[in-house]
C-alpha positions in Angstrom: -57.2 -45.4 -157.8 -60.2 -43.2 -157.7 -62.4 -46.0 -156.6 -60.0 -46.9 -153.7 -59.9 -43.2 -152.7 -63.7 -43.0 -152.7 -64.0 -46.2 -150.6 -61.7 -44.8 -148.0 -63.6 -41.6 -147.5 -67.3 -42.7 -147.9 -69.4 -40.5 -145.7 -72.5 -39.3 -147.4 -74.1 -42.7 -148.0 -73.6 -43.8 -144.4 -74.9 -40.5 -143.0 -77.9 -40.5 -145.3 -79.0 -44.1 -145.1 -78.1 -45.4 -141.6 -76.3 -42.7 -139.6 -73.8 -45.3 -138.5 -76.2 -48.2 -138.4 -77.3 -50.4 -135.6 -74.4 -50.8 -133.1 -72.0 -48.9 -135.5 -71.8 -51.7 -138.0 -71.9 -49.4 -141.0 -69.6 -46.8 -139.5 -66.7 -45.8 -141.7 -63.5 -44.0 -140.8 -64.9 -40.7 -142.3 -68.1 -41.1 -140.3 -66.0 -41.9 -137.2 -64.0 -38.7 -137.6 -67.2 -36.7 -138.0 -68.8 -38.2 -134.9 -65.7 -37.6 -132.8 -65.3 -34.0 -134.0 -68.9 -32.7 -133.9 -70.7 -35.0 -131.4 -67.8 -35.6 -129.0 -66.2 -32.2 -129.4 -62.7 -33.8 -129.8 -61.4 -31.6 -132.7 -57.7 -32.3 -132.1 -58.2 -36.1 -132.0 -60.3 -36.1 -135.2 -57.8 -33.9 -136.9 -55.0 -36.4 -136.0 -57.1 -39.3 -137.4 -57.8 -37.3 -140.5 -54.1 -36.8 -141.1 -53.6 -40.5 -140.5 -56.3 -41.3 -143.0 -54.7 -39.0 -145.6 -51.3 -40.8 -145.0 -52.8 -44.2 -145.5 -54.6 -43.0 -148.6 -51.4 -41.6 -150.1 -49.6 -44.9 -149.3 -52.2 -47.1 -150.9 -52.6 -44.9 -154.0 -48.8 -44.5 -154.4 -48.4 -48.2 -154.2 -51.2 -48.7 -156.8 -49.5 -46.3 -159.2 -46.1 -47.8 -158.6 -47.4 -51.3 -159.4 -49.0 -50.2 -162.7 
């Protein structure tokens, strides 16, 4: 469960190593939210995507716990 949660919110490795990579190939959802919020100044949109990410994470982790 912790590993799945970490994979869904990976940000620091992408930011440090590639900053999104060539042509956004290493861009994760967390890095996408960061770029839209602070580079594109779309705070409302990035907040909505963050809530969606939280909901997806809760569903995946809840399903994993239920199947154990």
